[in-house]
C-alpha positions as CSV (number, residue, x, y, z in Angstrom):
1,X,1.8,35.1,-28.1
2,X,1.5,35.8,-24.4
3,X,4.9,37.5,-24.4
4,X,3.9,39.7,-27.3
5,X,0.7,40.8,-25.6
6,X,2.5,41.6,-22.4
7,X,4.6,44.2,-24.2
8,X,1.6,46.1,-25.7
9,X,1.2,49.5,-24.1
10,X,-1.9,50.4,-22.1
11,X,-4.4,52.2,-24.3
12,X,-5.8,54.3,-21.4
13,X,-4.2,55.5,-18.2
14,X,-5.2,54.0,-14.8
15,X,-8.7,55.0,-13.7
16,X,-9.1,58.0,-11.4
17,X,-11.9,59.3,-9.2
18,X,-12.9,62.9,-8.7
19,X,-11.8,64.4,-5.4
20,X,-14.5,65.0,-2.7
21,X,-14.5,68.7,-3.4
22,X,-15.9,68.1,-6.9
23,X,-19.4,67.5,-5.6
24,X,-19.6,71.1,-4.3
25,X,-18.2,72.5,-7.5
26,X,-20.6,70.5,-9.6
27,X,-23.5,71.8,-7.5
28,X,-22.4,75.4,-8.0
29,X,-22.1,75.0,-11.7
30,X,-25.5,73.3,-12.0
31,X,-27.2,76.1,-9.9
32,X,-25.7,78.7,-12.2
33,X,-26.8,76.9,-15.3
34,X,-30.3,76.5,-13.9
35,X,-30.4,80.3,-13.3
36,X,-29.3,81.0,-16.9
37,X,-31.9,78.7,-18.4
38,X,-34.6,80.1,-16.1
39,X,-33.7,83.6,-17.5
40,X,-33.9,82.2,-21.0
41,X,-30.4,83.5,-21.6
42,X,-29.8,80.7,-24.1
43,X,-31.4,77.4,-25.2
44,X,-29.6,74.0,-25.1
45,X,-28.0,73.0,-28.4
46,X,-25.9,70.2,-29.7
47,X,-22.2,70.6,-30.6
48,X,-22.0,73.9,-28.6
49,X,-18.3,73.9,-28.3
50,X,-18.1,74.6,-32.0
51,X,-21.3,76.6,-32.7
52,X,-22.3,78.2,-29.4
53,X,-20.4,81.5,-29.5
54,X,-21.6,83.8,-26.7
55,X,-19.1,86.3,-25.3
56,X,-21.4,87.4,-22.5
57,X,-21.7,83.8,-21.2
58,X,-18.0,83.3,-21.5
59,X,-17.2,86.4,-19.6
60,X,-19.6,85.4,-16.9
61,X,-17.8,82.1,-16.5
62,X,-14.5,84.0,-16.3
63,X,-16.0,86.2,-13.6
64,X,-16.9,83.1,-11.6
65,X,-13.4,81.7,-11.9
66,X,-14.5,78.8,-14.2
67,X,-12.1,79.6,-17.1
68,X,-8.4,79.1,-17.1
69,X,-8.9,77.0,-14.0
70,X,-5.5,75.3,-14.4
71,X,-3.7,78.5,-15.0
72,X,-1.5,79.6,-12.0
73,X,-2.9,82.4,-9.8
74,X,0.0,84.7,-10.8
75,X,-1.3,84.7,-14.4
76,X,-5.0,85.3,-13.4
77,X,-6.1,81.6,-13.1
78,X,-7.3,79.5,-10.2
79,X,-4.3,77.2,-9.9
80,X,-6.8,74.3,-9.9
81,X,-6.3,70.8,-11.3
82,X,-7.4,69.3,-14.7
83,X,-9.9,67.2,-12.7
84,X,-11.5,70.4,-11.3
85,X,-11.8,71.8,-14.8
86,X,-13.2,68.5,-16.0
87,X,-16.2,68.9,-13.7
88,X,-17.0,72.3,-15.0
89,X,-16.6,71.4,-18.7
90,X,-18.7,68.3,-18.6
91,X,-21.5,70.2,-16.8
92,X,-21.4,72.9,-19.5
93,X,-21.5,70.4,-22.3
94,X,-24.2,68.3,-20.8
95,X,-26.4,71.4,-20.5
96,X,-25.8,72.4,-24.1
97,X,-24.5,75.8,-23.0
98,X,-22.8,78.2,-25.5
99,X,-19.1,77.7,-24.8
100,X,-17.5,78.1,-28.2
101,X,-16.0,81.6,-27.6
102,X,-13.5,80.4,-24.9
103,X,-13.3,76.7,-25.7
104,X,-10.0,76.5,-27.6
105,X,-8.2,79.1,-25.5
106,X,-9.3,77.4,-22.2
107,X,-8.8,73.8,-23.4
108,X,-5.4,73.9,-25.0
109,X,-3.9,77.4,-25.5
110,X,-3.6,78.1,-21.8
111,X,-1.9,74.7,-20.9
112,X,0.3,75.0,-24.0
113,X,1.5,78.5,-23.1
114,X,2.3,77.2,-19.6
115,X,4.3,74.4,-21.0
116,X,6.1,76.0,-24.0
117,X,5.4,79.7,-23.8
118,X,7.7,82.5,-22.6
119,X,7.1,84.8,-19.7
120,X,6.2,87.6,-22.2
121,X,3.6,85.3,-23.9
122,X,2.1,84.2,-20.6
123,X,1.7,87.7,-19.3
124,X,0.2,88.8,-22.6
125,X,-2.5,86.2,-23.1
126,X,-3.2,84.1,-19.9
127,X,-5.0,86.8,-17.8
128,X,-7.3,87.6,-20.7
129,X,-8.1,83.9,-21.3
130,X,-9.0,83.5,-17.6
131,X,-11.3,86.5,-17.8
132,X,-13.0,85.2,-20.9
133,X,-11.9,88.2,-22.9
134,X,-9.2,86.7,-25.2
135,X,-10.2,84.2,-27.8
136,X,-8.0,81.8,-29.8
137,X,-8.2,79.5,-32.8
138,X,-5.9,76.7,-34.0
139,X,-3.9,76.9,-37.3
140,X,-3.0,73.3,-38.1
141,X,-4.9,71.9,-41.1
142,X,-4.1,73.0,-44.6
143,X,-5.7,72.5,-48.1
144,X,-4.9,69.1,-49.6
145,X,-3.2,68.0,-46.3
146,X,-6.2,66.5,-44.4
147,X,-5.0,65.1,-41.1
148,X,-1.4,64.7,-42.3
149,X,0.2,67.6,-40.4
150,X,3.7,66.7,-41.5
151,X,2.8,67.8,-45.0
152,X,2.1,71.4,-44.1
153,X,3.3,73.9,-46.7
154,X,2.9,77.2,-44.9
155,X,6.4,78.7,-44.9
156,X,8.1,80.6,-42.1
157,X,11.1,82.6,-43.4
158,X,13.6,84.3,-41.0
159,X,13.7,88.1,-41.5
160,X,15.1,90.9,-39.4
161,X,13.4,90.9,-36.0
162,X,11.2,87.9,-36.6
163,X,9.7,85.6,-39.2
164,X,7.5,86.0,-42.2
165,X,4.6,83.6,-42.8
166,X,3.1,82.7,-46.2
167,X,0.5,80.0,-46.7
168,X,-3.0,78.9,-45.9
169,X,-4.8,77.2,-43.0
170,X,-8.4,75.8,-43.2
171,X,-11.2,74.6,-40.9
172,X,-10.1,77.2,-38.4
173,X,-13.1,77.4,-36.0
174,X,-14.0,80.9,-34.8
175,X,-11.1,82.6,-36.6
176,X,-13.5,85.5,-37.6
177,X,-14.1,86.2,-33.9
178,X,-10.7,85.2,-32.4
179,X,-7.8,87.5,-31.5
180,X,-5.0,85.1,-32.3
181,X,-4.1,81.5,-33.1
182,X,-1.2,79.1,-33.0
183,X,0.1,78.4,-36.5
184,X,2.2,75.4,-37.5
185,X,4.6,76.3,-40.3
186,X,7.7,74.9,-42.0
187,X,10.7,76.9,-40.8
188,X,13.3,74.7,-42.6
189,X,13.2,72.8,-45.9
190,X,11.4,69.5,-45.9
191,X,13.5,66.4,-45.2
192,X,11.9,63.4,-46.8
193,X,13.9,61.2,-44.4
194,X,12.3,63.0,-41.4
195,X,9.1,64.7,-42.4
196,X,8.4,65.9,-38.8
197,X,11.6,67.9,-38.7
198,X,11.8,71.6,-39.6
199,X,8.3,72.5,-38.2
200,X,7.7,75.4,-35.8
201,X,4.8,77.1,-34.1
202,X,4.0,80.8,-34.1
203,X,1.4,83.0,-32.3
204,X,-0.3,84.9,-35.0
205,X,-2.4,88.1,-34.4
206,X,-5.4,87.5,-36.6
207,X,-5.8,91.2,-37.1
208,X,-2.2,91.7,-38.4
209,X,-1.5,93.1,-41.8
210,X,-1.5,90.4,-44.5
211,X,-3.9,88.1,-42.6
212,X,-7.1,87.3,-44.6
213,X,-10.0,85.4,-43.1
214,X,-12.5,83.8,-45.5
215,X,-15.6,82.0,-44.3
216,X,-16.3,78.3,-45.0
217,X,-20.0,78.2,-44.4
218,X,-21.9,75.0,-43.6
219,X,-24.5,73.7,-46.0
220,X,-27.0,75.4,-43.7
221,X,-25.3,78.8,-44.2
222,X,-23.9,78.8,-40.6
223,X,-20.4,80.2,-40.3
224,X,-18.1,78.5,-37.9
225,X,-15.2,77.4,-40.0
226,X,-12.7,79.6,-41.9
227,X,-9.8,79.7,-44.3
228,X,-7.0,81.8,-43.0
229,X,-4.5,83.1,-45.6
230,X,-1.0,84.5,-44.7
231,X,0.4,87.0,-47.3
232,X,3.9,87.7,-45.9
233,X,2.7,88.1,-42.4
234,X,5.3,89.4,-40.0
235,X,5.7,87.5,-36.7
236,X,8.1,89.1,-34.2
237,X,10.6,86.8,-32.5
238,X,8.9,87.1,-29.2
239,X,5.8,85.4,-30.7
240,X,7.6,82.2,-31.6
241,X,6.0,79.5,-29.5
242,X,8.6,77.2,-27.9
243,X,11.7,76.4,-29.9
244,X,12.2,76.7,-33.6
245,X,12.2,73.2,-35.1
246,X,10.2,71.7,-32.2
247,X,6.8,72.3,-33.7
248,X,5.9,68.6,-34.2
249,X,6.6,67.7,-30.6
250,X,4.6,70.6,-29.4
251,X,1.7,70.0,-31.6
252,X,1.4,66.3,-30.7
253,X,1.5,67.3,-27.0
254,X,-1.2,69.9,-27.6
255,X,-3.4,67.3,-29.3
256,X,-3.6,65.3,-26.1
257,X,-5.7,68.2,-24.7
258,X,-7.7,68.6,-28.0
259,X,-8.7,64.9,-28.5
260,X,-9.3,63.6,-25.0
261,X,-11.8,65.9,-23.4
262,X,-15.5,65.3,-22.8
263,X,-16.5,67.3,-25.9
264,X,-15.5,64.2,-27.9
265,X,-18.5,62.3,-26.7
266,X,-20.8,64.9,-25.1
267,X,-21.5,67.0,-28.2
268,X,-24.8,65.1,-28.6
269,X,-25.5,64.6,-24.9
270,X,-28.3,67.2,-24.9
271,X,-29.9,65.2,-27.7
272,X,-29.5,62.0,-25.8
273,X,-31.3,63.4,-22.7
274,X,-34.0,64.8,-25.0
275,X,-34.4,61.4,-26.6
276,X,-34.9,59.8,-23.2
277,X,-37.6,62.4,-22.5
278,X,-39.4,61.7,-25.7
279,X,-39.4,57.9,-25.1
280,X,-40.5,58.3,-21.5
281,X,-43.7,59.9,-22.8
282,X,-45.0,56.5,-24.1
283,X,-44.6,52.8,-24.0
284,X,-41.1,51.5,-24.8
285,X,-40.5,48.0,-26.2
286,X,-37.6,45.7,-25.1
287,X,-35.5,46.5,-28.2
288,X,-35.7,50.2,-27.6
289,X,-34.7,49.7,-24.0
290,X,-31.7,47.7,-25.0
291,X,-30.7,50.4,-27.6
292,X,-31.0,53.2,-25.0
293,X,-29.3,51.2,-22.3
294,X,-26.3,50.6,-24.6
295,X,-26.0,54.3,-25.4
296,X,-26.1,55.2,-21.7
297,X,-23.6,52.6,-20.7
298,X,-21.2,53.6,-23.4
299,X,-21.2,57.3,-22.5
300,X,-20.3,56.3,-19.0
301,X,-17.4,54.1,-20.2
302,X,-16.2,56.9,-22.4
303,X,-16.4,59.3,-19.5
304,X,-14.2,57.0,-17.4
305,X,-11.6,56.8,-20.1
306,X,-11.6,60.6,-20.7
307,X,-11.4,61.2,-16.9
308,X,-8.4,58.9,-16.7
309,X,-6.6,61.0,-19.3
310,X,-7.4,64.2,-17.3
311,X,-5.8,62.4,-14.3
312,X,-2.7,61.7,-16.4
313,X,-2.6,65.3,-17.5
314,X,-2.7,66.4,-13.9
315,X,0.4,64.2,-13.3
316,X,2.3,66.0,-16.0
317,X,1.9,63.3,-18.7
318,X,0.9,63.9,-22.3
319,X,-1.0,60.7,-23.2
320,X,-1.3,61.2,-27.0
321,X,-2.1,57.5,-27.7
322,X,-5.0,57.4,-25.1
323,X,-6.3,60.7,-26.4
324,X,-6.5,59.2,-30.0
325,X,-8.5,56.2,-28.6
326,X,-11.0,58.5,-26.8
327,X,-11.4,60.7,-29.8
328,X,-12.0,57.8,-32.2
329,X,-14.5,56.0,-30.0
330,X,-16.2,59.1,-28.8
331,X,-16.9,60.7,-32.1
332,X,-18.2,57.5,-33.6
333,X,-20.5,57.2,-30.5
334,X,-21.8,60.8,-31.1
335,X,-22.9,59.8,-34.6
336,X,-24.6,56.7,-33.2
337,X,-26.7,58.9,-30.8
338,X,-27.9,60.9,-33.8
339,X,-28.8,57.7,-35.7
340,X,-30.7,56.3,-32.6
341,X,-32.6,59.6,-32.2
342,X,-33.7,59.5,-35.9
343,X,-34.8,55.8,-35.7
344,X,-36.4,55.6,-32.3
345,X,-38.6,58.7,-32.4
346,X,-41.0,59.7,-35.2
347,X,-40.6,63.4,-34.6
348,X,-38.8,64.9,-37.6
349,X,-35.9,67.3,-37.2
350,X,-36.8,70.9,-37.3
351,X,-34.0,73.6,-37.5
352,X,-36.6,76.3,-37.1
353,X,-38.0,75.0,-33.8
354,X,-37.1,77.3,-30.9
355,X,-36.1,74.5,-28.5
356,X,-36.7,70.8,-27.7
357,X,-36.0,67.5,-29.3
358,X,-36.8,68.4,-33.0
359,X,-34.3,71.4,-32.8
360,X,-31.6,69.4,-31.1
361,X,-31.9,66.6,-33.6
362,X,-31.7,69.1,-36.5
363,X,-28.6,70.6,-34.9
364,X,-26.9,67.3,-34.4
365,X,-27.7,66.1,-38.0
366,X,-26.1,69.3,-39.4
367,X,-23.0,69.0,-37.4
368,X,-22.5,65.2,-37.4
369,X,-20.4,65.0,-40.6
370,X,-17.7,66.9,-38.8
371,X,-17.5,64.8,-35.6
372,X,-15.1,62.3,-37.0
373,X,-13.1,64.8,-39.1
374,X,-12.0,67.7,-36.8
375,X,-9.1,67.0,-34.5
376,X,-7.9,64.2,-36.8
377,X,-9.9,61.7,-38.9
378,X,-10.7,58.3,-37.4
379,X,-8.6,56.6,-40.0
380,X,-5.6,58.7,-38.9
381,X,-6.3,58.1,-35.3
382,X,-6.4,54.4,-35.7
383,X,-3.1,54.6,-37.5
384,X,-1.7,56.4,-34.5
385,X,-3.0,53.8,-32.1
386,X,-1.6,51.0,-34.3
387,X,1.8,52.6,-34.4
388,X,1.8,53.2,-30.7
389,X,1.0,49.5,-30.2
390,X,3.9,48.5,-32.5
391,X,1.5,47.0,-35.0
392,X,2.7,49.1,-38.0
């Protein structure tokens, strides 16, 4: 038994500490956010990286050099580290700031273009991402596929000068605003002996002929998700991302960025801080103190895990297994924050409230069903972890 356990992989990379310069950067971001709130430029919201689309705010972050921070200077970025970026992103999320417009482009499109993109693609997109002027979505999920990306049916057929895409993607956040997205498609017939073969990625102009974007509204009527339909959409050869047939490897590397960041446990952080404020207004019994203490200690543990992955990314690693762990634990935690807020405070949720606890609670309740779905369901993530540990 001891020998078996010794062969199990580490679920999270070694812990890392932020560099000394992080304190000054954090102070600058907080001062900026204080100015924005004082000017009533926006109100804190839950799940802002999905719902908080504000192009003015995004462009202001770009002007200050807080977008595309890890992009090299020659492409318009800061040439900073993932740990520097981590400081900025966790402050933005903790404040409930409207970051949706740039989130996907800054989080994974930029790093993926640096790893797999061509010089033409980098010059075309990276400077605009760093300025907060170019917005991206992600085209992975499909109808009837769920989190099983190997079952995608969108076809990419070779034609003169490029490829032609036919198929449908769903749950594409922000596609109605975005300029482009990465689409995973089947560029070779499916091989049942190797379901991950024959997949490729393409950079799709969402305003190209043959692209249709259809809203998938929430029950509240809010519009964040979309269905994107390709009707023989032409993709020139210079917009193939990486190598034809390497789509699965590229996508799984990309998911390390998508699943491991602080947004996977800080979507409800503004609600948690508001909950503390509500409870501080009156007497708190021992049971409530324990509940609140458990929530606070867990968010700190999740932060340490997520930060360790940022350190691994800085070292050039792609810790997909660790990212799956953080995403699973973090999104379950987010739902537990919502449950605690509903049970520990008598104030009912109010989506019509302009600000404060009641509005944050309403936002969180409305978005909570998606926490454990987007980016891979928890069941799929646990399967990834089990496979990575050699248990299946």
